[in-house]
PDB file of N, CA, C and O in Angstrom:
ATOM      1  N   MET A   1      28.432  41.590 -18.815  1.00  0.00           N
ATOM      2  CA  MET A   1      27.414  41.011 -17.322  1.00  0.00           C
ATOM      3  C   MET A   1      27.709  42.526 -16.453  1.00  0.00           C
ATOM      4  O   MET A   1      28.458  43.441 -16.796  1.00  0.00           O
ATOM      5  N   ASP A   2      27.170  42.464 -15.689  1.00  0.00           N
ATOM      6  CA  ASP A   2      26.393  43.599 -14.145  1.00  0.00           C
ATOM      7  C   ASP A   2      28.375  43.253 -13.624  1.00  0.00           C
ATOM      8  O   ASP A   2      28.970  42.177 -13.560  1.00  0.00           O
ATOM      9  N   SER A   3      28.887  44.710 -13.342  1.00  0.00           N
ATOM     10  CA  SER A   3      29.955  44.208 -12.707  1.00  0.00           C
ATOM     11  C   SER A   3      29.681  44.456 -11.498  1.00  0.00           C
ATOM     12  O   SER A   3      30.686  44.717 -10.837  1.00  0.00           O
ATOM     13  N   ASN A   4      28.413  44.489 -10.760  1.00  0.00           N
ATOM     14  CA  ASN A   4      28.653  43.706  -9.427  1.00  0.00           C
ATOM     15  C   ASN A   4      28.253  42.139  -9.017  1.00  0.00           C
ATOM     16  O   ASN A   4      27.916  41.570  -7.978  1.00  0.00           O
ATOM     17  N   ILE A   5      28.502  41.716 -10.558  1.00  0.00           N
ATOM     18  CA  ILE A   5      28.233  39.978  -9.668  1.00  0.00           C
ATOM     19  C   ILE A   5      29.267  39.395 -10.395  1.00  0.00           C
ATOM     20  O   ILE A   5      29.632  39.656 -11.541  1.00  0.00           O
ATOM     21  N   SER A   6      29.755  38.475  -9.504  1.00  0.00           N
ATOM     22  CA  SER A   6      31.475  38.573  -9.978  1.00  0.00           C
ATOM     23  C   SER A   6      31.151  36.857 -10.774  1.00  0.00           C
ATOM     24  O   SER A   6      30.138  36.172 -10.637  1.00  0.00           O
ATOM     25  N   SER A   7      32.120  36.611 -11.409  1.00  0.00           N
ATOM     26  CA  SER A   7      32.400  35.739 -12.087  1.00  0.00           C
ATOM     27  C   SER A   7      32.171  34.312 -10.852  1.00  0.00           C
ATOM     28  O   SER A   7      31.616  33.222 -10.990  1.00  0.00           O
ATOM     29  N   GLU A   8      32.692  34.775  -9.985  1.00  0.00           N
ATOM     30  CA  GLU A   8      32.630  33.466  -8.721  1.00  0.00           C
ATOM     31  C   GLU A   8      31.458  33.317  -7.963  1.00  0.00           C
ATOM     32  O   GLU A   8      31.488  32.415  -7.126  1.00  0.00           O
ATOM     33  N   PHE A   9      30.236  34.112  -8.071  1.00  0.00           N
ATOM     34  CA  PHE A   9      29.686  34.360  -7.997  1.00  0.00           C
ATOM     35  C   PHE A   9      28.285  33.334  -8.582  1.00  0.00           C
ATOM     36  O   PHE A   9      27.348  32.897  -7.913  1.00  0.00           O
ATOM     37  N   VAL A  10      28.472  33.222  -9.564  1.00  0.00           N
ATOM     38  CA  VAL A  10      27.589  32.769 -10.934  1.00  0.00           C
ATOM     39  C   VAL A  10      28.164  31.461 -10.764  1.00  0.00           C
ATOM     40  O   VAL A  10      27.452  30.471 -10.592  1.00  0.00           O
ATOM     41  N   GLN A  11      29.404  31.414 -10.804  1.00  0.00           N
ATOM     42  CA  GLN A  11      30.255  29.754 -10.782  1.00  0.00           C
ATOM     43  C   GLN A  11      29.260  28.920  -9.395  1.00  0.00           C
ATOM     44  O   GLN A  11      28.532  27.930  -9.460  1.00  0.00           O
ATOM     45  N   LYS A  12      29.606  29.789  -8.235  1.00  0.00           N
ATOM     46  CA  LYS A  12      29.063  29.038  -7.239  1.00  0.00           C
ATOM     47  C   LYS A  12      27.446  28.883  -7.399  1.00  0.00           C
ATOM     48  O   LYS A  12      27.084  27.708  -7.333  1.00  0.00           O
ATOM     49  N   LEU A  13      26.447  29.795  -7.588  1.00  0.00           N
ATOM     50  CA  LEU A  13      25.052  29.331  -8.021  1.00  0.00           C
ATOM     51  C   LEU A  13      25.126  27.673  -9.129  1.00  0.00           C
ATOM     52  O   LEU A  13      24.508  26.608  -9.111  1.00  0.00           O
ATOM     53  N   LEU A  14      25.958  28.113  -9.767  1.00  0.00           N
ATOM     54  CA  LEU A  14      25.723  26.751 -11.469  1.00  0.00           C
ATOM     55  C   LEU A  14      26.297  25.894 -10.176  1.00  0.00           C
ATOM     56  O   LEU A  14      25.568  24.927  -9.959  1.00  0.00           O
ATOM     57  N   ASP A  15      27.161  25.971  -9.466  1.00  0.00           N
ATOM     58  CA  ASP A  15      27.304  24.510  -8.935  1.00  0.00           C
ATOM     59  C   ASP A  15      26.450  23.773  -7.919  1.00  0.00           C
ATOM     60  O   ASP A  15      26.344  22.577  -7.649  1.00  0.00           O
ATOM     61  N   GLU A  16      25.570  25.452  -7.192  1.00  0.00           N
ATOM     62  CA  GLU A  16      24.841  24.872  -6.488  1.00  0.00           C
ATOM     63  C   GLU A  16      23.561  24.443  -7.085  1.00  0.00           C
ATOM     64  O   GLU A  16      22.733  24.034  -6.271  1.00  0.00           O
ATOM     65  N   ILE A  17      23.160  24.448  -8.532  1.00  0.00           N
ATOM     66  CA  ILE A  17      22.128  24.260  -9.141  1.00  0.00           C
ATOM     67  C   ILE A  17      22.132  23.131  -9.269  1.00  0.00           C
ATOM     68  O   ILE A  17      21.118  22.517  -8.941  1.00  0.00           O
ATOM     69  N   ASP A  18      23.272  22.421  -9.797  1.00  0.00           N
ATOM     70  CA  ASP A  18      23.740  21.359 -10.224  1.00  0.00           C
ATOM     71  C   ASP A  18      23.926  20.001  -8.782  1.00  0.00           C
ATOM     72  O   ASP A  18      23.824  18.783  -8.934  1.00  0.00           O
ATOM     73  N   GLU A  19      24.182  20.669  -7.627  1.00  0.00           N
ATOM     74  CA  GLU A  19      23.650  19.494  -6.769  1.00  0.00           C
ATOM     75  C   GLU A  19      22.220  19.599  -6.391  1.00  0.00           C
ATOM     76  O   GLU A  19      21.671  18.601  -5.924  1.00  0.00           O
ATOM     77  N   LEU A  20      21.552  20.720  -6.548  1.00  0.00           N
ATOM     78  CA  LEU A  20      20.430  20.412  -6.430  1.00  0.00           C
ATOM     79  C   LEU A  20      19.524  19.330  -7.685  1.00  0.00           C
ATOM     80  O   LEU A  20      18.751  18.392  -7.491  1.00  0.00           O
ATOM     81  N   THR A  21      19.975  19.889  -8.837  1.00  0.00           N
ATOM     82  CA  THR A  21      19.831  18.743  -9.628  1.00  0.00           C
ATOM     83  C   THR A  21      19.788  17.251  -9.307  1.00  0.00           C
ATOM     84  O   THR A  21      19.002  16.369  -9.651  1.00  0.00           O
ATOM     85  N   ALA A  22      21.017  17.245  -8.444  1.00  0.00           N
ATOM     86  CA  ALA A  22      21.621  15.479  -8.279  1.00  0.00           C
ATOM     87  C   ALA A  22      20.543  15.017  -7.559  1.00  0.00           C
ATOM     88  O   ALA A  22      19.998  13.955  -7.857  1.00  0.00           O
ATOM     89  N   VAL A  23      19.931  16.178  -6.014  1.00  0.00           N
ATOM     90  CA  VAL A  23      19.484  15.811  -5.578  1.00  0.00           C
ATOM     91  C   VAL A  23      17.819  15.287  -6.012  1.00  0.00           C
ATOM     92  O   VAL A  23      17.264  14.364  -5.415  1.00  0.00           O
ATOM     93  N   ILE A  24      17.325  15.876  -6.880  1.00  0.00           N
ATOM     94  CA  ILE A  24      16.148  16.305  -7.420  1.00  0.00           C
ATOM     95  C   ILE A  24      16.086  14.506  -8.278  1.00  0.00           C
ATOM     96  O   ILE A  24      15.288  13.584  -8.110  1.00  0.00           O
ATOM     97  N   ILE A  25      17.078  14.604  -9.015  1.00  0.00           N
ATOM     98  CA  ILE A  25      17.040  13.091  -9.569  1.00  0.00           C
ATOM     99  C   ILE A  25      17.220  11.940  -8.766  1.00  0.00           C
ATOM    100  O   ILE A  25      16.811  10.841  -9.142  1.00  0.00           O
ATOM    101  N   GLU A  26      17.958  12.155  -7.400  1.00  0.00           N
ATOM    102  CA  GLU A  26      17.960  10.513  -6.521  1.00  0.00           C
ATOM    103  C   GLU A  26      16.374  10.815  -5.894  1.00  0.00           C
ATOM    104  O   GLU A  26      15.722   9.869  -5.453  1.00  0.00           O
ATOM    105  N   GLN A  27      15.991  11.777  -5.895  1.00  0.00           N
ATOM    106  CA  GLN A  27      14.453  11.692  -4.915  1.00  0.00           C
ATOM    107  C   GLN A  27      13.660  11.360  -6.092  1.00  0.00           C
ATOM    108  O   GLN A  27      12.597  10.818  -5.791  1.00  0.00           O
ATOM    109  N   ARG A  28      13.865  11.529  -7.425  1.00  0.00           N
ATOM    110  CA  ARG A  28      12.371  10.809  -8.228  1.00  0.00           C
ATOM    111  C   ARG A  28      13.120   9.465  -8.487  1.00  0.00           C
ATOM    112  O   ARG A  28      12.402   8.586  -8.963  1.00  0.00           O
ATOM    113  N   GLU A  29      14.216   9.187  -8.302  1.00  0.00           N
ATOM    114  CA  GLU A  29      14.158   7.540  -8.352  1.00  0.00           C
ATOM    115  C   GLU A  29      13.450   6.977  -7.178  1.00  0.00           C
ATOM    116  O   GLU A  29      12.524   6.174  -7.290  1.00  0.00           O
ATOM    117  N   GLN A  30      14.083   7.585  -5.623  1.00  0.00           N
ATOM    118  CA  GLN A  30      13.032   6.983  -4.613  1.00  0.00           C
ATOM    119  C   GLN A  30      11.770   6.746  -4.747  1.00  0.00           C
ATOM    120  O   GLN A  30      11.180   5.846  -4.149  1.00  0.00           O
ATOM    121  N   ILE A  31      11.089   7.795  -5.807  1.00  0.00           N
ATOM    122  CA  ILE A  31       9.558   8.148  -5.498  1.00  0.00           C
ATOM    123  C   ILE A  31       9.445   6.824  -6.499  1.00  0.00           C
ATOM    124  O   ILE A  31       8.609   6.038  -6.054  1.00  0.00           O
ATOM    125  N   LEU A  32       9.965   6.442  -7.534  1.00  0.00           N
ATOM    126  CA  LEU A  32       9.655   5.395  -8.559  1.00  0.00           C
ATOM    127  C   LEU A  32       9.568   4.471  -7.530  1.00  0.00           C
ATOM    128  O   LEU A  32       8.428   4.115  -7.230  1.00  0.00           O
ATOM    129  N   ILE A  33      10.439   4.028  -6.956  1.00  0.00           N
ATOM    130  CA  ILE A  33      10.934   2.835  -6.390  1.00  0.00           C
ATOM    131  C   ILE A  33       9.902   2.419  -5.222  1.00  0.00           C
ATOM    132  O   ILE A  33       9.846   1.343  -4.628  1.00  0.00           O
ATOM    133  N   LEU A  34       9.055   3.633  -5.044  1.00  0.00           N
ATOM    134  CA  LEU A  34       8.159   3.568  -3.562  1.00  0.00           C
ATOM    135  C   LEU A  34       6.669   3.486  -4.157  1.00  0.00           C
ATOM    136  O   LEU A  34       5.729   2.839  -3.694  1.00  0.00           O
ATOM    137  N   THR A  35       6.688   4.288  -5.280  1.00  0.00           N
ATOM    138  CA  THR A  35       5.276   4.018  -5.719  1.00  0.00           C
ATOM    139  C   THR A  35       5.528   2.426  -6.119  1.00  0.00           C
ATOM    140  O   THR A  35       4.906   1.993  -5.149  1.00  0.00           O
ATOM    141  N   LYS A  36       5.835   1.582  -6.600  1.00  0.00           N
ATOM    142  CA  LYS A  36       5.954   0.902  -6.998  1.00  0.00           C
ATOM    143  C   LYS A  36       5.701  -0.520  -5.581  1.00  0.00           C
ATOM    144  O   LYS A  36       4.950  -1.495  -5.591  1.00  0.00           O
ATOM    145  N   THR A  37       6.650  -0.060  -4.569  1.00  0.00           N
ATOM    146  CA  THR A  37       6.786  -0.622  -3.553  1.00  0.00           C
ATOM    147  C   THR A  37       4.680  -0.513  -3.153  1.00  0.00           C
ATOM    148  O   THR A  37       3.890  -1.422  -2.901  1.00  0.00           O
ATOM    149  N   VAL A  38       4.533   0.511  -3.235  1.00  0.00           N
ATOM    150  CA  VAL A  38       2.918   0.417  -2.640  1.00  0.00           C
ATOM    151  C   VAL A  38       1.845  -0.425  -3.527  1.00  0.00           C
ATOM    152  O   VAL A  38       0.973  -1.240  -3.226  1.00  0.00           O
ATOM    153  N   ALA A  39       2.298   0.136  -4.759  1.00  0.00           N
ATOM    154  CA  ALA A  39       1.003  -0.790  -5.697  1.00  0.00           C
ATOM    155  C   ALA A  39       1.500  -2.022  -5.335  1.00  0.00           C
ATOM    156  O   ALA A  39       0.493  -2.699  -5.129  1.00  0.00           O
ATOM    157  N   ASN A  40       2.428  -2.670  -5.149  1.00  0.00           N
ATOM    158  CA  ASN A  40       2.742  -4.389  -5.009  1.00  0.00           C
ATOM    159  C   ASN A  40       2.195  -4.804  -3.487  1.00  0.00           C
ATOM    160  O   ASN A  40       1.818  -5.889  -3.044  1.00  0.00           O
ATOM    161  N   LEU A  41       2.277  -3.859  -3.047  1.00  0.00           N
ATOM    162  CA  LEU A  41       1.580  -4.152  -0.816  1.00  0.00           C
ATOM    163  C   LEU A  41       0.204  -3.638  -0.874  1.00  0.00           C
ATOM    164  O   LEU A  41      -0.592  -3.875   0.035  1.00  0.00           O
ATOM    165  N   THR A  42      -0.164  -2.808  -2.109  1.00  0.00           N
ATOM    166  CA  THR A  42      -1.832  -2.815  -2.488  1.00  0.00           C
ATOM    167  C   THR A  42      -2.403  -4.315  -2.711  1.00  0.00           C
ATOM    168  O   THR A  42      -3.341  -4.958  -2.240  1.00  0.00           O
ATOM    169  N   GLU A  43      -1.554  -4.515  -3.497  1.00  0.00           N
ATOM    170  CA  GLU A  43      -2.200  -5.602  -4.021  1.00  0.00           C
ATOM    171  C   GLU A  43      -2.220  -6.914  -3.318  1.00  0.00           C
ATOM    172  O   GLU A  43      -3.247  -7.482  -2.945  1.00  0.00           O
ATOM    173  N   GLU A  44      -1.159  -7.294  -3.188  1.00  0.00           N
ATOM    174  CA  GLU A  44      -0.766  -8.374  -2.032  1.00  0.00           C
ATOM    175  C   GLU A  44      -1.903  -7.849  -0.733  1.00  0.00           C
ATOM    176  O   GLU A  44      -2.651  -8.827  -0.722  1.00  0.00           O
ATOM    177  N   ASN A  45      -2.306  -7.146   0.056  1.00  0.00           N
ATOM    178  CA  ASN A  45      -3.277  -6.768   1.045  1.00  0.00           C
ATOM    179  C   ASN A  45      -4.956  -6.868  -0.181  1.00  0.00           C
ATOM    180  O   ASN A  45      -6.030  -7.164   0.343  1.00  0.00           O
ATOM    181  N   LEU A  46      -4.918  -6.722  -0.963  1.00  0.00           N
ATOM    182  CA  LEU A  46      -6.133  -7.126  -1.348  1.00  0.00           C
ATOM    183  C   LEU A  46      -6.609  -8.674  -2.196  1.00  0.00           C
ATOM    184  O   LEU A  46      -7.674  -9.079  -2.662  1.00  0.00           O
ATOM    185  N   LYS A  47      -4.920  -9.364  -2.082  1.00  0.00           N
ATOM    186  CA  LYS A  47      -5.328 -10.832  -2.011  1.00  0.00           C
ATOM    187  C   LYS A  47      -5.417 -11.325  -0.646  1.00  0.00           C
ATOM    188  O   LYS A  47      -6.007 -12.387  -0.449  1.00  0.00           O
ATOM    189  N   LEU A  48      -4.901 -10.681   0.317  1.00  0.00           N
ATOM    190  CA  LEU A  48      -4.766 -11.430   1.229  1.00  0.00           C
ATOM    191  C   LEU A  48      -5.853 -11.025   2.338  1.00  0.00           C
ATOM    192  O   LEU A  48      -5.855 -11.622   3.415  1.00  0.00           O
ATOM    193  N   LYS A  49      -7.052  -9.703   1.986  1.00  0.00           N
ATOM    194  CA  LYS A  49      -8.553  -9.728   2.287  1.00  0.00           C
ATOM    195  C   LYS A  49      -9.344 -10.728   1.913  1.00  0.00           C
ATOM    196  O   LYS A  49     -10.216 -11.234   2.619  1.00  0.00           O
ATOM    197  N   GLU A  50      -8.976 -11.129   0.464  1.00  0.00           N
ATOM    198  CA  GLU A  50     -10.192 -11.774  -0.677  1.00  0.00           C
ATOM    199  C   GLU A  50      -9.719 -13.457   0.865  1.00  0.00           C
ATOM    200  O   GLU A  50     -10.510 -13.883   1.708  1.00  0.00           O
ATOM    201  N   SER A  51      -8.731 -13.776   0.711  1.00  0.00           N
ATOM    202  CA  SER A  51      -8.351 -14.984   1.215  1.00  0.00           C
ATOM    203  C   SER A  51      -8.836 -15.128   2.299  1.00  0.00           C
ATOM    204  O   SER A  51      -9.338 -16.215   2.584  1.00  0.00           O
ATOM    205  N   PHE A  52      -8.824 -14.190   3.111  1.00  0.00           N
ATOM    206  CA  PHE A  52      -9.303 -14.336   4.652  1.00  0.00           C
ATOM    207  C   PHE A  52     -10.739 -13.497   4.870  1.00  0.00           C
ATOM    208  O   PHE A  52     -10.746 -12.608   5.721  1.00  0.00           O
ATOM    209  N   ASN A  53     -11.822 -13.749   4.186  1.00  0.00           N
ATOM    210  CA  ASN A  53     -13.053 -13.499   3.910  1.00  0.00           C
ATOM    211  C   ASN A  53     -13.795 -15.315   3.177  1.00  0.00           C
ATOM    212  O   ASN A  53     -14.980 -15.644   3.120  1.00  0.00           O
ATOM    213  N   LYS A  54     -12.760 -15.997   2.805  1.00  0.00           N
ATOM    214  CA  LYS A  54     -13.292 -16.639   2.191  1.00  0.00           C
ATOM    215  C   LYS A  54     -13.240 -17.865   3.672  1.00  0.00           C
ATOM    216  O   LYS A  54     -12.565 -17.922   4.700  1.00  0.00           O
ATOM    217  N   ASN A  55     -14.578 -18.892   2.939  1.00  0.00           N
ATOM    218  CA  ASN A  55     -14.160 -19.867   4.448  1.00  0.00           C
ATOM    219  C   ASN A  55     -15.092 -21.329   3.352  1.00  0.00           C
ATOM    220  O   ASN A  55     -15.142 -21.402   2.124  1.00  0.00           O
ATOM    221  N   SER A  56     -15.713 -22.312   4.416  1.00  0.00           N
ATOM    222  CA  SER A  56     -15.617 -23.282   3.124  1.00  0.00           C
ATOM    223  C   SER A  56     -17.213 -22.906   2.671  1.00  0.00           C
ATOM    224  O   SER A  56     -17.618 -23.624   1.757  1.00  0.00           O
ATOM    225  N   LYS A  57     -18.096 -21.984   3.123  1.00  0.00           N
ATOM    226  CA  LYS A  57     -19.430 -21.994   2.147  1.00  0.00           C
ATOM    227  C   LYS A  57     -19.043 -21.126   0.895  1.00  0.00           C
ATOM    228  O   LYS A  57     -19.634 -21.129  -0.185  1.00  0.00           O
ATOM    229  N   ASN A  58     -17.957 -20.392   1.234  1.00  0.00           N
ATOM    230  CA  ASN A  58     -18.134 -19.613  -0.343  1.00  0.00           C
ATOM    231  C   ASN A  58     -16.583 -19.704  -0.901  1.00  0.00           C
ATOM    232  O   ASN A  58     -15.898 -18.832  -1.436  1.00  0.00           O
ATOM    233  N   SER A  59     -16.327 -20.868  -0.632  1.00  0.00           N
ATOM    234  CA  SER A  59     -14.905 -21.380  -1.721  1.00  0.00           C
ATOM    235  C   SER A  59     -14.492 -22.440  -1.568  1.00  0.00           C
ATOM    236  O   SER A  59     -14.972 -22.674  -0.459  1.00  0.00           O
ATOM    237  N   SER A  60     -13.726 -23.664  -1.940  1.00  0.00           N
ATOM    238  CA  SER A  60     -13.657 -25.050  -2.197  1.00  0.00           C
ATOM    239  C   SER A  60     -12.779 -25.398  -0.933  1.00  0.00           C
ATOM    240  O   SER A  60     -12.281 -26.513  -0.783  1.00  0.00           O
ATOM    241  N   LYS A  61     -12.625 -24.371  -0.044  1.00  0.00           N
ATOM    242  CA  LYS A  61     -11.660 -25.184   1.699  1.00  0.00           C
ATOM    243  C   LYS A  61     -12.925 -25.784   2.302  1.00  0.00           C
ATOM    244  O   LYS A  61     -14.145 -25.637   2.239  1.00  0.00           O
ATOM    245  N   PRO A  62     -12.045 -26.510   2.900  1.00  0.00           N
ATOM    246  CA  PRO A  62     -12.637 -27.511   3.406  1.00  0.00           C
ATOM    247  C   PRO A  62     -13.884 -27.129   4.846  1.00  0.00           C
ATOM    248  O   PRO A  62     -14.259 -25.957   4.807  1.00  0.00           O
ATOM    249  N   PRO A  63     -14.357 -27.774   5.746  1.00  0.00           N
ATOM    250  CA  PRO A  63     -14.647 -27.050   6.507  1.00  0.00           C
ATOM    251  C   PRO A  63     -14.009 -26.725   7.969  1.00  0.00           C
ATOM    252  O   PRO A  63     -14.247 -25.838   8.789  1.00  0.00           O
ATOM    253  N   SER A  64     -13.014 -27.916   7.946  1.00  0.00           N
ATOM    254  CA  SER A  64     -12.355 -27.591   9.154  1.00  0.00           C
ATOM    255  C   SER A  64     -11.319 -26.484   8.974  1.00  0.00           C
ATOM    256  O   SER A  64     -10.634 -26.191   9.954  1.00  0.00           O
ATOM    257  N   SER A  65     -11.171 -25.967   8.045  1.00  0.00           N
ATOM    258  CA  SER A  65     -10.656 -24.708   8.363  1.00  0.00           C
ATOM    259  C   SER A  65     -11.933 -23.457   8.193  1.00  0.00           C
ATOM    260  O   SER A  65     -12.090 -22.769   7.184  1.00  0.00           O
ATOM    261  N   ASP A  66     -12.378 -23.418   8.868  1.00  0.00           N
ATOM    262  CA  ASP A  66     -13.060 -22.318   9.186  1.00  0.00           C
ATOM    263  C   ASP A  66     -12.981 -22.018  10.309  1.00  0.00           C
ATOM    264  O   ASP A  66     -13.552 -20.978  10.638  1.00  0.00           O
ATOM    265  N   GLY A  67     -12.511 -22.520  10.973  1.00  0.00           N
ATOM    266  CA  GLY A  67     -12.017 -22.274  12.645  1.00  0.00           C
ATOM    267  C   GLY A  67     -12.949 -22.794  14.065  1.00  0.00           C
ATOM    268  O   GLY A  67     -13.605 -23.835  14.037  1.00  0.00           O
ATOM    269  N   PHE A  68     -12.910 -22.256  14.794  1.00  0.00           N
ATOM    270  CA  PHE A  68     -14.041 -23.018  16.253  1.00  0.00           C
ATOM    271  C   PHE A  68     -15.199 -22.048  16.123  1.00  0.00           C
ATOM    272  O   PHE A  68     -16.088 -22.162  16.966  1.00  0.00           O
ATOM    273  N   SER A  69     -15.334 -21.042  15.128  1.00  0.00           N
ATOM    274  CA  SER A  69     -16.607 -19.917  15.169  1.00  0.00           C
ATOM    275  C   SER A  69     -18.278 -20.899  14.962  1.00  0.00           C
ATOM    276  O   SER A  69     -18.649 -21.821  14.236  1.00  0.00           O
ATOM    277  N   LYS A  70     -18.907 -20.059  16.054  1.00  0.00           N
ATOM    278  CA  LYS A  70     -20.538 -20.861  15.658  1.00  0.00           C
ATOM    279  C   LYS A  70     -20.994 -20.708  14.309  1.00  0.00           C
ATOM    280  O   LYS A  70     -21.207 -19.659  13.702  1.00  0.00           O
ATOM    281  N   PRO A  71     -21.172 -22.428  13.743  1.00  0.00           N
ATOM    282  CA  PRO A  71     -22.185 -21.861  12.869  1.00  0.00           C
ATOM    283  C   PRO A  71     -23.440 -21.102  13.377  1.00  0.00           C
ATOM    284  O   PRO A  71     -23.947 -21.118  14.499  1.00  0.00           O
ATOM    285  N   GLU A  72     -23.967 -20.142  11.767  1.00  0.00           N
ATOM    286  CA  GLU A  72     -25.041 -19.494  11.619  1.00  0.00           C
ATOM    287  C   GLU A  72     -26.602 -20.556  11.743  1.00  0.00           C
ATOM    288  O   GLU A  72     -26.642 -21.582  11.063  1.00  0.00           O
ATOM    289  N   PRO A  73     -27.645 -20.230  12.535  1.00  0.00           N
ATOM    290  CA  PRO A  73     -28.195 -20.820  12.888  1.00  0.00           C
ATOM    291  C   PRO A  73     -29.240 -21.629  11.358  1.00  0.00           C
ATOM    292  O   PRO A  73     -29.088 -21.305  10.180  1.00  0.00           O
ATOM    293  N   LYS A  74     -29.836 -22.265  11.672  1.00  0.00           N
ATOM    294  CA  LYS A  74     -30.354 -22.613   9.630  1.00  0.00           C
ATOM    295  C   LYS A  74     -31.802 -22.320  10.029  1.00  0.00           C
ATOM    296  O   LYS A  74     -32.415 -22.140   8.977  1.00  0.00           O
ATOM    297  N   SER A  75     -32.463 -22.215  10.871  1.00  0.00           N
ATOM    298  CA  SER A  75     -33.639 -21.515  10.691  1.00  0.00           C
ATOM    299  C   SER A  75     -33.709 -20.731  11.575  1.00  0.00           C
ATOM    300  O   SER A  75     -33.245 -20.863  12.708  1.00  0.00           O
ATOM    301  N   LEU A  76     -34.372 -19.722  11.087  1.00  0.00           N
ATOM    302  CA  LEU A  76     -34.562 -18.042  11.494  1.00  0.00           C
ATOM    303  C   LEU A  76     -35.771 -18.185  12.278  1.00  0.00           C
ATOM    304  O   LEU A  76     -36.408 -17.134  12.340  1.00  0.00           O
ATOM    305  N   ARG A  77     -36.420 -19.435  13.063  1.00  0.00           N
ATOM    306  CA  ARG A  77     -37.837 -19.269  13.830  1.00  0.00           C
ATOM    307  C   ARG A  77     -37.087 -19.090  15.216  1.00  0.00           C
ATOM    308  O   ARG A  77     -36.021 -19.654  15.462  1.00  0.00           O
ATOM    309  N   LYS A  78     -37.692 -18.322  16.022  1.00  0.00           N
ATOM    310  CA  LYS A  78     -37.259 -18.129  17.068  1.00  0.00           C
ATOM    311  C   LYS A  78     -38.447 -19.879  17.952  1.00  0.00           C
ATOM    312  O   LYS A  78     -39.380 -20.572  17.546  1.00  0.00           O
ATOM    313  N   SER A  79     -37.735 -19.827  19.036  1.00  0.00           N
ATOM    314  CA  SER A  79     -38.197 -20.516  19.795  1.00  0.00           C
ATOM    315  C   SER A  79     -39.339 -19.890  20.710  1.00  0.00           C
ATOM    316  O   SER A  79     -39.191 -18.839  21.333  1.00  0.00           O
ATOM    317  N   SER A  80     -40.814 -20.873  20.719  1.00  0.00           N
ATOM    318  CA  SER A  80     -42.373 -19.882  21.588  1.00  0.00           C
ATOM    319  C   SER A  80     -42.054 -20.258  22.776  1.00  0.00           C
ATOM    320  O   SER A  80     -43.166 -20.362  23.295  1.00  0.00           O
ATOM    321  N   GLY A  81     -41.055 -20.623  23.821  1.00  0.00           N
ATOM    322  CA  GLY A  81     -40.838 -21.033  25.030  1.00  0.00           C
ATOM    323  C   GLY A  81     -41.898 -22.073  25.935  1.00  0.00           C
ATOM    324  O   GLY A  81     -41.958 -22.310  27.142  1.00  0.00           O
ATOM    325  N   LYS A  82     -42.468 -22.428  25.094  1.00  0.00           N
ATOM    326  CA  LYS A  82     -43.141 -23.839  25.359  1.00  0.00           C
ATOM    327  C   LYS A  82     -42.540 -24.618  26.321  1.00  0.00           C
ATOM    328  O   LYS A  82     -41.626 -24.214  27.039  1.00  0.00           O
ATOM    329  N   LYS A  83     -43.010 -25.696  26.361  1.00  0.00           N
ATOM    330  CA  LYS A  83     -42.488 -26.945  26.717  1.00  0.00           C
ATOM    331  C   LYS A  83     -43.605 -27.945  27.179  1.00  0.00           C
ATOM    332  O   LYS A  83     -43.306 -29.088  27.525  1.00  0.00           O
TER     333      LYS A  83
END
């Protein structure tokens, strides 16, 4: 070994490496947990969007579950304005 590098210095570096390795392992575990959480929330979000977009015309839901929105006109003909 080079006489300028002491064994204490080398030991401090090894200890620091051990600490950083422990931090990396902990962060890796947290990343895995967060990745699973994001996947679960994304799936739940898609299911909620699908159910939100359903009404009595495109699902088996009763018309009373549609809310108070005004239904679309059945005819596309415009009134002539004559009476």
